N, C-alpha and C positions, 0 to 999 in steps of 0.2 A: 813529403808530396807540400806544394803551396800551395795554398788554398786560398778565392778570394774571398774582400776583405768585407765585414761585418755578416758573417752565416757562423752560426754556432749550430751543435749538433749534440743529441746523445741515443743511447740507444742501452737495455735493459729489459731482464724478463719480468712480467709481469703474468706467468701462471698459466699463458696460453698453450706452450707446449711442453710436452715432457720431456722430463729431464733438466728442466731448469735453462732451457738453451736459451739467448734472448729473442724477445716478441713485440719488443712497442720500440718504435725509432720516432725522433722527433727532430727536425731541421727548421732554425727561426734566422731571420732574417733580421737585424739591426732597426732596419727603418722597411716599411711597408715597397714591396717590388714590384716592377712591371711581369708580367706573365704570359706565359702560351701553353697551349694545354694540348691533349689530344685522348682520345678515350676510346674503347670497344666500341665496336657497331654492332656487338652480341644484342639481338632482340632481348635477351635473358642481360639483366643489367643489374648488376650488384647495388645493395645502398651508395656504400661510400664515394657510389662513382656517380650518382643522384644527387650527393651533395656537392661534389667536387665540382661536377661539372655549371651548377647556378654559381656557385665563387670566381671561378674562373671566366666566367661570360664577362666578368665585371674588368678583366686585366689586370688587375694586382691582387697581389699574395703577400702573406708575409711568415707564416706557419705552415709547413705538412706535417700532420702526426702519423704515422704508419704502423698499424700491426699483422702479425703472419701469424699463421695457426688457425686463423678463421676468414674466410671470406666475407661472413655477413652479406653471401647472396643468396636469393629465394628463400629469404625469411619473412619475408611481409611486413605489416605494419612496427611489427618490434622490432625487427632487423630496420628501421628506416628511424625511428627512436634511438635505438641504440648508434645509429650514426650522426645523430644531430647532438646527442650527449658528449661523444666524443670531441666533436666540434665545438660546440660550446662550454665545456669543462676546458679543454684546453685554452680555448681566449681567455676564460677567468683567468688562469693561473697567467697566462704572461700580459694579462691588461690590457691586452688591442682588442679590436670587435672580432667577433665571428666571422662576418664578410669578409675577412681574411685570413681566413684561416679552412686551407684542404684536407682533406684524410684519405687516406687509403685502406686494402684489408687485403691481405693473400690466405689462401688456405683452403681447411675444406669446405663446401657447399653445402647448404642446406642443413646446417648445425644452428642454433640461436648463440650471438654472441654476447658470451660473459662481460658485458662492457662493464662491471662494477669492478672486474681485474682491471681492467683498465684506468678507470678512473681513481682506483686507489693509488696506482702506480705513478699518476700524475707530477706529485708532488717533486716523488724523489728524479722523474725523467728531467723537469726543467732545472731542479738545483743542479743535475748534473751538466746544465748545457754548456758547452764548450766548442771552439774552434780543432782543438787534439782530439775530441770524441768523433770524428769524421768516420771511421773504424770501424767503431760502436755502431752508428746509425746502419753502417751498411752491411752489417754481419748481420741485424736484428730485421731486416728484412725479409729474408732467405728461407727459403720453406726446405723442399727439396734440393734443393745446390749442392755442390760439392765446395763450391769457392765463393768469396766474395768476387761483384763485378764493378770494378775503379776505371776510369781512365780522366786524362784532364790535358786543356792546351794551355799555352800562355802564349800573347799575341799583343799588342800594341796601339793605340788609338791617340792622335792627336797628342803623341808625345809620351802617352801614359800608360806605363804598363797594366793590363787585367791580366784575368786569370777566369779560367773555365772548369770546373770540376764535375765528374757525373757518377753516379753509381746505380745498380741495378738489379733485379732477380728474375729469374727466368731459366727451367729446364724442361718441363714440362708443361700440359696444355697451349703451344706456343706456335701461334700461328697467326699476329698480331693485325689488326685489321683497323687501324685507324683512323677516325678522323681528327681535322679535316684535312684533309685531302680529296698443375700446377700453373701459371700470371705471370706476366710480361710486367712490372713495375719499373721507371726507369725516373729520376731525379736529377737533375742541371741545376747549378746556381752558378751564378757569373757577377761581379761588381762591375759589368762595364755598363756602362751608361747608354744605353738602346733606343730608339722611338719601337711607336707599340707596332707599328707597320713593320719594319723593320725584323723585329725581335719574330713575328708572325711568318715572316717568309721564309725567314732563315731556319726556322722550329720545324716548319712543315714539310719543306724542303729535307731535312735533314732526318725526319720523318721517313717519309716517301723512299730516300737513297738507304735506308738501315733496318730499320724495324718493319718494314713492309716489304720485306725483302728476307723475311728466313722465315722458316718452319721448320719444328721438330716434329709433331704428329699431326698436324693440319685443322686443330683444333683450337679456335677462339675462344678465350677466356671471358667470363662474364666481370672480370676484374680489373682486366688491362687499361693501364694507365701512365702517361707521362708526363712529365710539368718541367719546365723551365722558371727559373725567378732570375731576374738581373734587375741590383739594386741600386747600380748606378754610382758608387763608391769607390770605384778607381779614379771619378773627376775628370773622364775625359768629355770633351760635347755631343751629345748625345749621335749614336750615329744613325745615316737614314738611309734606304736602299740604295741609293746608286755613288753612293761613296766606295771605294777602292778599299778603304779600312773594313768597311762592312762585308763587302767580299770575303773578306779575308778570314773574318769572326765568321761567317757563313761555311766555310771549307773546313775551318778548325771543328764546329759542331758537328758539321757533320761524320767528319773522321773520327771524333768521339762517339759519335751515335756510333757509329759502325761496329769501334772496337767493343763497345759493349754488346753490340748485337751477335756479333762472331761467336765473343766471349760464352751468349746464351744455347747456340748450337752446341759450343764445344761440352758443352758443360749441360745437354740435352740427356735427360734420364737413360744411363744404361748404355749414352752415345762413347762409339770409337770411332765413329768419321766424321771429319766435315767437309761436302759436298758442293762444290758450288757448280750449279748447276745454270748450264747458258745456252739461250735459244737464237740464234742469230739468221737473219734468210725469212723472219715470216713477213706474212700480210702486210702485217700493223702493230702497235704496240699492242692492243688489248690483246692480239690473237698470241703475240710472243708471251705476254704474261702468263695468260691460259694456261699455254704449254709450260713453263717452266713448274708453276704451281702443281699438274698434274702430273708430271714425271717426278718431281721434289716429294711428292705427295701419297707417290704410291707405292703399298707396302710388298708387295713384289723386287720393284725396282730398290727400294732402302734396305730388303735382308739378301739383297744381292751385294750391297756396299757393305754389310758386316761380313760375306763371305767370303770379300773381293775377289767376285765371279765376275768377271765380265760378260755376263749377260746381256747382251746389247739389244736382243728381241724384247726383253722386256719395257726398254725405254720405248720401243720404236711403237709397241706396243700401246702405250700410255699416249705416246703423240697423238697415237690414230683414235683413240678417244674421247682426244681433248674437244673435237669439232674443228681445230684448224683447219684452216685451207690449207693442201699442202698433198705433192704425190710425192708418196713412201717413194720411187724407182729415184728419185733425186734427193733422197735424202744420205747425210751424213751422220756418223759417231764417232766423236772422237773420247777418251780417255786421256787428260792431260792433251800431248799431241801427236797422241799413237793411235790413227785410224782402226777400228775394231768395226767399219761398215762404211761402205762406198756406195752411192744410189739404190741405197735398202738391201745389198748384199754382204755377204762377210767378203771381211780382207783374209781369211786365212787365220790356220794356227798361231802360226808366228807372227800376227800383231799380236794375238789373244795374249800368247805367253809374257809379250812385251806388257801390255795392259795388266795383268796381273801382276808386277811389281808395282806397279803407278799404284794399284790399290790396295797397297801393301803399306802406303803413306797414311798418317796421320790425317792429312789435307790434299783432295786432289779435285780438278774438274772432269763433269762431264758435259760435254758440249754437243751441242744437235743443229747442226746445218741443211735449215727446211729447202732453202732456195727458191722460197717462194715470194721474196720482197727485200725490201732492207730495215727491214725495226728487224731490235736485239730487245733480250729483259733477260736478266741471273737472278735467281736465288739460294741463297745457302741455307744446306738443307741436313741433319745427321742420319747415322744408317738407324736400322732397325732391328733389338737383338732382344734378347734374351731376358737381360736384366730389364727393361724396358718392359717387358710383359708381365715379370717376376710384381716390378716394384707397384703396377700401374693395379692389379691384379688388389692386391691388399693393400692399399693408401690409405684404407679408412678402417681396415681390425689388425 
């Protein structure tokens, strides 16, 4: 993978996780970078989110320190002190201002963060920084994930080649609801030169089209964080929102974000299916969104996905309790292109048999046509399995 210029990475174990798994990652730009961000909208906010919000409000960032194995959430004043110590010690080791260092954490909630383990490992972490350590950093942020999630894009601006790369984690406690517009973390790095306004526009649109359209279990984490750094070392003239090259970058960033978001759903704790729930013909966009999430987060619907049972009545019942404006007797439901219900009634056993074949696939669509308007919305979700229950029943034991 070709990485953007000026970025170095490292990842190692500092003892936060059992069995010596990597649990500490560092991302550093050789120069201060323009930055944009999105954070959880949960009213219960982890200490690292509070610290990083302040850093990113200035629109500049040079380093990101991430730990896994402990969320440092619901830890009170001690947790905030620990987060600040992570920030200041990282800045001191790198020889940069603490106002340029963002931090993120993921793992168990309500457990005091053993910050001494982190600060003790910082000299090794800094010494190990190198572009080729990218994979180590991507591995170090994982919790219940089964695999690292990585995606990239290359483009040209003003005749100069630029590169964009992103990596993320997330498998459980996934229903990101991030502004502006297990935990979701995503970090993006590019050497493109771009104005602050353009970077925020591209980033916010990408968030809305990707991470804000996925759900594994309907739970919004206390720690959700997404950051992008653009250091300008590609050497192009700074992009503004009106240029064609900006639109190409925006599309590339959105594609990378959606790729990572779909990986999260595919890696959902215990998941065996990725289902795109499509709502069309809604009265307005907000109602389409509400119906999509009601269907995608219904335990009865999700277990039917797991059982490969085209139980479309569960979908219709979920639509009915969503609060949307619609007439059940005008509603159609499809699995991929197979109609299992038309005008609110079954299409018969032959179509259900075809739908079962569709549901054997690892990925398929479930479409609800409301015929109540012209708005649409989609959400990617996973199924609900026995393994999900087992894993989360014993997450801390």
